[in-house]
Backbone as a chain_set.jsonl record, in Angstrom:
{"seq": "MTLEERQALSPREKCGYCMGGELLDAYGIPICELQVSSLILFREQSHPGRCIVAYRDHVSEITDLTAEERAAFIEDINRAAKAIHAAFHPEKLNYGAYGDTGCHLHVHLVPKYRDEYEWGGVFAMNPGKVALSEEEYSAMIQKIKENL", "coords": {"N": [[104.88, 107.921, 79.366], [107.661, 109.576, 78.685], [111.293, 108.656, 77.94], [112.934, 110.466, 79.237], [111.298, 112.04, 80.847], [110.983, 109.894, 82.632], [113.305, 109.276, 83.882], [113.811, 111.869, 84.982], [112.601, 111.228, 87.213], [112.299, 110.707, 90.855], [114.439, 108.656, 93.11], [112.502, 107.281, 94.923], [110.083, 107.608, 93.605], [110.215, 105.947, 91.684], [110.162, 103.7, 92.72], [108.895, 100.607, 93.424], [108.015, 99.198, 95.708], [107.696, 102.019, 97.257], [105.862, 103.378, 95.853], [103.987, 101.373, 94.997], [100.753, 100.174, 93.19], [100.993, 99.844, 89.842], [103.789, 99.637, 89.648], [104.484, 97.772, 91.612], [102.741, 95.689, 91.447], [103.939, 94.327, 89.095], [105.794, 92.564, 90.311], [104.833, 91.689, 92.88], [102.409, 91.311, 95.519], [100.583, 93.154, 97.817], [100.237, 92.133, 101.042], [99.978, 92.677, 103.953], [100.382, 95.591, 106.623], [103.421, 95.618, 108.412], [105.249, 95.982, 111.654], [107.195, 97.794, 110.991], [107.289, 97.731, 108.045], [106.466, 96.552, 104.964], [104.597, 93.28, 104.142], [104.809, 91.409, 101.37], [103.419, 89.083, 98.837], [105.26, 87.462, 96.676], [105.225, 87.226, 93.304], [105.809, 85.359, 91.234], [105.899, 82.208, 91.911], [107.698, 79.792, 92.342], [108.557, 78.538, 94.327], [106.573, 77.832, 96.44], [105.096, 80.046, 98.832], [107.087, 82.172, 98.827], [107.88, 85.184, 99.75], [108.04, 88.661, 100.381], [109.42, 91.295, 102.604], [109.574, 94.48, 103.171], [110.98, 97.35, 104.101], [109.447, 100.403, 105.667], [110.306, 102.796, 104.882], [112.009, 104.535, 102.144], [115.101, 103.604, 102.082], [118.688, 102.644, 101.739], [119.842, 100.911, 103.029], [120.571, 98.239, 105.591], [122.258, 99.544, 107.415], [121.518, 102.096, 107.364], [119.422, 102.61, 109.124], [118.498, 103.347, 112.709], [119.25, 101.522, 115.605], [116.959, 100.993, 117.004], [115.008, 100.916, 114.799], [116.049, 98.936, 113.188], [116.067, 96.542, 114.774], [112.977, 96.467, 114.758], [112.619, 95.925, 112.185], [113.916, 93.558, 111.898], [112.52, 91.897, 113.583], [109.936, 92.24, 112.433], [110.551, 90.381, 109.873], [111.273, 87.934, 111.16], [108.462, 87.665, 112.209], [106.957, 87.228, 109.849], [108.454, 84.936, 108.752], [107.804, 83.209, 110.67], [105.061, 82.88, 109.913], [104.969, 82.231, 107.42], [106.212, 79.543, 107.739], [104.536, 78.248, 109.299], [102.467, 78.226, 107.947], [102.988, 76.892, 105.141], [104.749, 74.831, 105.621], [107.829, 74.42, 104.958], [111.058, 72.866, 104.35], [113.412, 74.696, 104.892], [113.959, 78.148, 105.04], [115.011, 80.198, 103.102], [116.974, 83.653, 102.865], [117.105, 86.591, 101.254], [118.938, 89.755, 100.484], [118.562, 91.881, 98.61], [119.228, 94.317, 95.806], [120.714, 96.131, 93.998], [120.098, 97.766, 91.891], [117.495, 99.051, 92.778], [117.421, 99.482, 95.19], [115.919, 99.967, 97.464], [115.528, 98.848, 101.036], [114.88, 95.669, 101.557], [113.969, 92.308, 101.917], [113.783, 88.862, 100.954], [111.71, 86.253, 101.471], [112.403, 82.954, 101.138], [111.037, 79.782, 100.852], [111.816, 76.484, 100.997], [111.898, 73.042, 99.703], [112.855, 69.971, 100.344], [114.348, 68.149, 98.116], [112.827, 69.446, 96.065], [112.474, 72.226, 93.899], [115.107, 73.919, 93.306], [116.381, 73.067, 95.567], [119.402, 72.613, 97.86], [120.578, 74.362, 96.44], [121.311, 77.854, 95.32], [118.911, 80.3, 95.37], [116.947, 81.268, 92.685], [116.794, 84.629, 91.197], [114.411, 85.525, 90.05], [112.875, 83.306, 88.724], [110.656, 83.143, 86.637], [108.875, 81.015, 86.346], [106.931, 79.762, 87.338], [103.718, 80.903, 87.63], [100.312, 81.915, 89.47], [96.775, 81.483, 89.651], [94.561, 84.116, 90.3], [92.857, 83.519, 91.806], [94.478, 81.482, 93.498], [96.548, 83.033, 94.286], [95.143, 84.867, 96.159], [94.439, 82.768, 98.236], [96.702, 81.581, 99.156], [97.491, 84.153, 100.216], [95.73, 84.668, 102.201], [96.203, 82.242, 103.9], [98.705, 82.875, 104.495], [97.787, 85.182, 106.456], [96.627, 84.272, 108.485], [98.146, 83.032, 109.931], [99.698, 84.907, 111.017]], "CA": [[105.815, 108.782, 79.927], [108.909, 109.607, 78.009], [112.295, 108.207, 78.585], [113.352, 111.713, 79.598], [110.413, 111.902, 82.151], [111.342, 108.545, 83.617], [114.363, 109.525, 84.42], [113.813, 112.684, 86.12], [112.155, 110.527, 88.614], [113.479, 110.44, 92.095], [114.337, 107.144, 93.22], [111.339, 107.052, 95.714], [109.191, 107.818, 92.57], [110.671, 104.577, 90.82], [110.358, 102.592, 93.476], [107.37, 99.879, 93.528], [107.41, 99.639, 97.149], [107.149, 103.45, 98.051], [104.789, 103.683, 94.885], [102.704, 100.752, 95.116], [100.321, 100.069, 92.254], [101.347, 99.011, 88.951], [104.805, 99.097, 89.776], [104.702, 96.652, 92.446], [101.944, 94.522, 90.664], [104.54, 93.519, 88.356], [106.104, 91.649, 91.034], [104.017, 91.329, 93.969], [100.581, 91.632, 95.785], [100.912, 93.31, 98.977], [99.708, 91.116, 102.281], [99.595, 93.659, 105.119], [101.608, 96.113, 106.841], [103.668, 94.77, 109.545], [105.342, 97.218, 112.5], [107.928, 98.891, 110.297], [107.429, 97.234, 106.864], [105.372, 95.972, 104.342], [104.558, 92.172, 103.73], [104.458, 91.283, 99.793], [103.552, 87.901, 98.431], [105.766, 87.281, 95.366], [104.246, 86.782, 92.246], [106.68, 84.094, 91.075], [106.032, 81.262, 93.233], [108.37, 78.376, 92.105], [109.046, 78.526, 96.103], [105.293, 77.954, 97.341], [105.053, 80.814, 99.777], [107.67, 83.012, 98.911], [107.49, 86.855, 100.44], [109.069, 89.958, 100.525], [109.44, 92.079, 103.639], [110.033, 95.634, 102.499], [111.168, 98.477, 105.061], [108.545, 101.144, 105.182], [110.584, 103.868, 103.769], [113.008, 104.609, 100.848], [116.049, 103.421, 102.605], [118.887, 101.643, 100.679], [120.857, 99.801, 103.559], [120.266, 98.388, 106.76], [123.07, 100.879, 107.8], [120.707, 103.606, 107.239], [118.099, 102.285, 110.33], [118.843, 103.217, 113.914], [119.077, 100.489, 116.276], [115.762, 100.444, 117.379], [114.321, 100.728, 113.517], [116.477, 97.661, 112.592], [115.295, 95.313, 115.639], [111.941, 96.198, 114.435], [112.593, 95.263, 110.71], [114.376, 92.0, 112.164], [111.196, 91.537, 114.002], [109.052, 91.901, 110.972], [110.913, 89.462, 109.163], [111.02, 86.916, 112.108], [107.318, 87.355, 112.051], [106.866, 86.475, 108.209], [108.967, 83.762, 108.725], [106.937, 82.078, 111.325], [103.803, 82.411, 109.352], [105.689, 81.021, 106.163], [106.928, 78.004, 108.285], [103.339, 77.453, 109.617], [101.411, 77.925, 106.432], [103.713, 76.241, 104.017], [105.962, 73.62, 106.112], [108.992, 74.47, 104.102], [112.098, 72.407, 105.014], [114.119, 75.427, 105.062], [113.631, 79.16, 104.645], [116.359, 81.161, 102.784], [116.598, 84.957, 103.431], [118.114, 87.46, 100.751], [118.728, 90.903, 100.838], [119.405, 92.342, 97.279], [118.884, 95.929, 95.654], [121.717, 96.569, 93.514], [119.429, 98.74, 91.24], [116.509, 99.129, 93.21], [117.892, 100.26, 96.572], [115.047, 100.089, 98.74], [115.791, 97.989, 101.886], [113.799, 94.678, 101.408], [114.568, 90.67, 102.413], [113.181, 87.932, 100.198], [111.858, 84.751, 102.098], [112.187, 81.907, 100.042], [110.583, 78.789, 101.348], [112.815, 75.47, 100.322], [111.416, 71.878, 100.063], [113.4, 68.967, 100.155], [114.21, 67.237, 96.877], [111.861, 70.127, 94.938], [112.927, 73.276, 93.063], [116.413, 74.527, 93.444], [117.293, 72.302, 97.115], [120.467, 72.414, 98.116], [121.263, 75.312, 95.831], [120.959, 79.43, 95.665], [117.49, 80.308, 94.808], [117.158, 82.404, 91.394], [115.764, 85.842, 91.479], [113.228, 85.642, 89.427], [112.958, 82.217, 87.558], [109.822, 83.19, 85.732], [108.429, 79.343, 85.977], [105.211, 79.538, 88.214], [102.509, 82.261, 88.274], [99.214, 81.521, 89.851], [95.891, 82.171, 89.056], [94.19, 85.295, 90.997], [92.275, 82.849, 93.061], [95.415, 80.999, 94.124], [97.149, 84.151, 95.017], [94.565, 84.846, 97.284], [94.529, 81.78, 98.913], [98.253, 81.876, 99.652], [97.778, 85.632, 101.109], [94.728, 83.937, 103.469], [96.701, 81.46, 104.297], [99.897, 83.522, 105.562], [97.262, 86.23, 107.213], [95.821, 83.219, 109.262], [99.09, 82.421, 110.598], [100.809, 85.677, 111.219]], "C": [[106.995, 108.425, 79.098], [110.23, 108.977, 78.528], [112.87, 109.28, 79.783], [112.485, 111.927, 81.17], [110.737, 111.171, 83.353], [112.502, 108.895, 84.285], [115.026, 110.703, 84.879], [112.988, 112.601, 87.244], [113.199, 110.382, 89.597], [113.471, 109.057, 92.311], [113.036, 106.266, 93.842], [110.193, 106.933, 94.326], [109.447, 106.264, 91.586], [110.361, 103.321, 91.175], [108.755, 101.805, 93.643], [107.171, 99.585, 95.182], [107.161, 100.775, 97.669], [105.825, 103.515, 97.341], [103.28, 103.244, 94.756], [102.132, 100.722, 93.312], [100.913, 99.176, 91.103], [102.851, 98.552, 89.043], [105.193, 97.916, 90.723], [104.209, 95.734, 92.031], [102.887, 94.008, 89.904], [105.457, 92.616, 88.847], [105.547, 91.139, 92.078], [103.142, 91.721, 94.503], [100.829, 91.598, 97.243], [99.612, 92.085, 100.102], [99.112, 91.952, 103.175], [100.622, 94.272, 105.43], [101.858, 95.466, 108.096], [104.182, 96.196, 110.678], [106.07, 98.101, 111.809], [108.183, 98.417, 108.967], [106.244, 96.309, 106.194], [105.566, 94.31, 103.944], [104.101, 91.88, 102.408], [104.575, 89.878, 99.591], [104.179, 88.073, 97.016], [105.141, 86.701, 94.484], [104.681, 85.745, 91.759], [106.631, 83.173, 92.131], [106.822, 79.882, 92.887], [108.683, 78.017, 93.709], [107.779, 78.507, 96.743], [105.492, 78.91, 98.983], [106.415, 81.978, 99.898], [107.075, 84.633, 98.691], [108.453, 87.54, 100.333], [108.528, 90.683, 101.751], [110.434, 93.228, 103.044], [110.039, 97.012, 103.544], [110.116, 99.423, 104.341], [108.843, 102.615, 104.293], [111.964, 103.797, 103.251], [114.282, 104.602, 101.665], [117.145, 102.567, 102.015], [119.746, 100.402, 101.831], [120.28, 99.83, 105.032], [120.994, 99.317, 107.758], [122.425, 102.022, 108.258], [119.495, 103.752, 108.376], [119.018, 102.83, 111.459], [118.817, 101.932, 114.623], [117.587, 100.131, 116.61], [114.808, 100.225, 115.632], [115.057, 99.216, 112.929], [116.167, 96.422, 113.271], [113.999, 95.301, 115.164], [111.879, 95.579, 113.063], [112.943, 93.891, 111.143], [113.343, 91.487, 112.359], [110.234, 91.152, 113.048], [109.281, 90.676, 110.27], [110.906, 88.08, 109.75], [109.546, 86.428, 111.88], [106.645, 86.779, 110.843], [107.254, 85.465, 108.496], [108.096, 82.796, 109.286], [105.772, 81.796, 110.549], [104.308, 81.77, 108.258], [105.69, 79.764, 106.761], [105.539, 77.533, 108.525], [102.38, 77.158, 108.697], [101.748, 77.053, 105.339], [104.606, 74.939, 104.422], [107.484, 73.433, 105.278], [109.809, 73.817, 105.148], [113.274, 73.5, 106.188], [113.744, 76.538, 104.876], [115.007, 80.235, 104.37], [115.96, 82.531, 102.567], [117.732, 85.476, 102.489], [117.98, 88.83, 100.431], [119.629, 91.427, 99.174], [119.136, 93.514, 96.784], [119.852, 96.604, 95.073], [120.85, 98.058, 92.613], [118.151, 99.638, 91.842], [116.537, 100.217, 94.393], [117.009, 101.01, 97.421], [115.212, 98.565, 99.399], [114.668, 96.557, 101.845], [114.562, 93.287, 101.534], [113.377, 89.954, 101.618], [113.195, 86.799, 101.137], [111.306, 83.859, 101.289], [112.005, 80.334, 100.702], [111.551, 77.549, 100.331], [111.944, 74.071, 100.822], [112.253, 71.093, 99.751], [113.295, 68.188, 98.694], [113.328, 67.861, 95.729], [112.928, 71.033, 94.379], [114.367, 73.792, 93.518], [116.942, 73.82, 95.029], [118.534, 72.271, 96.576], [121.157, 73.361, 97.425], [120.704, 76.775, 96.205], [119.808, 79.675, 94.982], [117.726, 81.37, 93.638], [115.996, 83.532, 91.636], [114.913, 85.69, 91.137], [113.155, 84.422, 88.076], [112.01, 82.331, 86.502], [108.865, 81.733, 85.473], [106.773, 79.272, 86.36], [104.476, 80.765, 88.35], [101.044, 81.464, 88.344], [98.052, 82.278, 89.274], [95.447, 83.595, 90.177], [93.863, 84.627, 92.333], [93.148, 81.699, 94.015], [96.304, 81.546, 94.888], [96.332, 84.731, 95.863], [94.426, 83.817, 98.534], [95.81, 81.441, 99.888], [97.94, 82.844, 100.342], [96.892, 84.887, 102.652], [95.424, 83.216, 104.473], [98.157, 81.705, 105.549], [99.106, 84.528, 106.716], [96.778, 85.393, 108.541], [97.084, 82.822, 110.194], [100.279, 83.55, 111.28], [100.425, 86.224, 112.845]], "O": [[107.318, 107.269, 78.828], [110.206, 108.764, 79.741], [113.163, 108.971, 80.938], [112.986, 111.951, 82.294], [110.785, 111.504, 84.537], [112.494, 108.698, 85.5], [116.224, 110.819, 85.136], [112.687, 113.492, 88.039], [114.391, 110.099, 89.475], [112.636, 108.313, 91.796], [112.634, 105.147, 93.524], [109.5, 105.916, 94.291], [108.569, 105.774, 90.876], [110.269, 102.274, 90.533], [107.709, 102.388, 93.93], [106.093, 99.815, 95.731], [106.378, 100.762, 98.618], [104.78, 103.673, 97.973], [102.194, 103.8, 94.587], [102.829, 101.111, 92.376], [101.267, 98.012, 91.294], [103.224, 97.441, 88.667], [106.181, 97.214, 90.509], [104.881, 94.702, 92.042], [102.743, 92.787, 89.961], [105.997, 91.849, 88.051], [105.789, 89.945, 92.256], [102.782, 92.794, 94.02], [101.155, 90.603, 97.89], [98.553, 91.526, 99.815], [97.887, 92.033, 103.26], [101.715, 93.98, 104.944], [101.009, 94.903, 108.788], [103.609, 97.281, 110.575], [105.715, 99.276, 111.905], [109.33, 98.633, 108.573], [105.401, 95.599, 106.742], [106.649, 94.007, 103.444], [102.903, 92.098, 102.224], [105.58, 89.301, 100.009], [103.606, 88.818, 96.221], [104.485, 85.689, 94.731], [103.819, 84.867, 91.786], [107.268, 83.337, 93.171], [106.306, 78.857, 93.331], [109.13, 76.895, 93.946], [107.752, 79.22, 97.746], [105.953, 78.428, 100.018], [106.668, 82.544, 100.961], [106.258, 85.114, 97.905], [109.615, 87.157, 100.202], [107.314, 90.708, 101.952], [111.578, 93.096, 102.609], [108.984, 97.633, 103.677], [109.843, 99.453, 103.141], [108.155, 103.26, 103.502], [112.887, 103.166, 103.766], [114.619, 105.736, 102.005], [116.655, 101.498, 101.65], [120.143, 99.292, 101.478], [119.754, 100.778, 105.614], [120.442, 99.783, 108.755], [122.671, 102.731, 109.233], [118.786, 104.749, 108.503], [120.232, 102.812, 111.258], [118.165, 101.106, 113.984], [117.153, 98.99, 116.45], [113.999, 99.304, 115.515], [114.376, 98.491, 112.203], [116.003, 95.37, 112.653], [113.566, 94.156, 115.035], [111.041, 94.701, 112.864], [112.206, 93.001, 110.719], [112.944, 90.628, 111.572], [109.791, 90.019, 112.862], [108.335, 89.922, 110.041], [110.597, 87.117, 109.048], [109.251, 85.291, 111.511], [105.812, 85.878, 110.948], [106.325, 84.663, 108.594], [107.671, 81.799, 108.702], [105.396, 80.629, 110.439], [104.016, 80.577, 108.172], [105.085, 78.865, 106.176], [105.24, 76.451, 108.02], [101.654, 76.167, 108.614], [100.875, 76.513, 104.659], [105.072, 74.166, 103.585], [108.054, 72.358, 105.094], [109.627, 73.933, 106.36], [113.71, 73.378, 107.333], [112.688, 76.361, 104.27], [115.725, 80.826, 105.176], [114.826, 82.772, 102.151], [118.91, 85.14, 102.608], [116.856, 89.178, 100.07], [120.804, 91.344, 98.817], [118.515, 94.071, 97.689], [120.027, 97.746, 95.499], [121.148, 99.227, 92.861], [117.883, 100.759, 91.41], [115.973, 101.303, 94.528], [117.124, 102.125, 97.93], [115.121, 97.49, 98.807], [113.522, 96.78, 102.232], [115.755, 93.236, 101.235], [112.221, 90.378, 101.63], [114.236, 86.336, 101.604], [110.17, 83.837, 100.815], [113.051, 79.777, 101.036], [111.881, 77.754, 99.163], [111.439, 73.944, 101.937], [112.681, 71.351, 98.626], [112.242, 67.712, 98.269], [113.046, 67.242, 94.703], [114.112, 70.698, 94.368], [114.22, 74.121, 94.695], [118.0, 74.238, 95.498], [118.87, 72.041, 95.415], [122.37, 73.388, 97.637], [119.885, 76.971, 97.102], [119.738, 79.18, 93.857], [118.62, 82.214, 93.705], [114.841, 83.442, 92.053], [114.099, 85.649, 92.06], [113.327, 84.613, 86.873], [112.278, 81.762, 85.444], [108.248, 81.538, 84.426], [105.79, 78.835, 85.761], [104.729, 81.573, 89.244], [100.677, 80.618, 87.529], [98.124, 83.325, 88.63], [96.388, 83.958, 90.883], [94.269, 84.888, 93.465], [92.672, 81.147, 95.007], [96.84, 81.025, 95.866], [97.043, 85.371, 96.638], [94.318, 84.208, 99.696], [95.802, 81.124, 101.078], [98.08, 82.522, 101.522], [97.356, 84.685, 103.775], [95.328, 83.45, 105.678], [98.502, 81.213, 106.624], [99.674, 84.701, 107.794], [96.586, 86.009, 109.589], [96.828, 82.254, 111.255], [101.336, 83.26, 111.84], [101.196, 86.977, 113.441]]}, "num_chains": 1, "name": "protein.A"}
């Protein structure tokens, strides 16, 4: 695809959360669909169990949702958080909502473990330190699914 063709794509067509496939595969692995969002395992696993909850539609802000949609999205985040706590037993779960360039509503759920990587500080967006084997990713996904 040429640069001109890429620039002509709509924001949705450039979005890994919307399009899936190679765009999503660059940073995440789908786990399952929740009520109004997708649960995705973040490929970079410096924080074991790190996931993303991405809203099902290509909206940029939580303020773009109705009260009912917003409540359902928060419930999905809560459900994923409970599963991560049960599966990996972090000391604390950090939540991050970013998207300056991607503009698709999503929340990072980042387990933090006392006296381990980045404990007591802000988590890096993509530290690029820990990649797992496909078998290890599959085992993590299974553990999360068992606790949903």
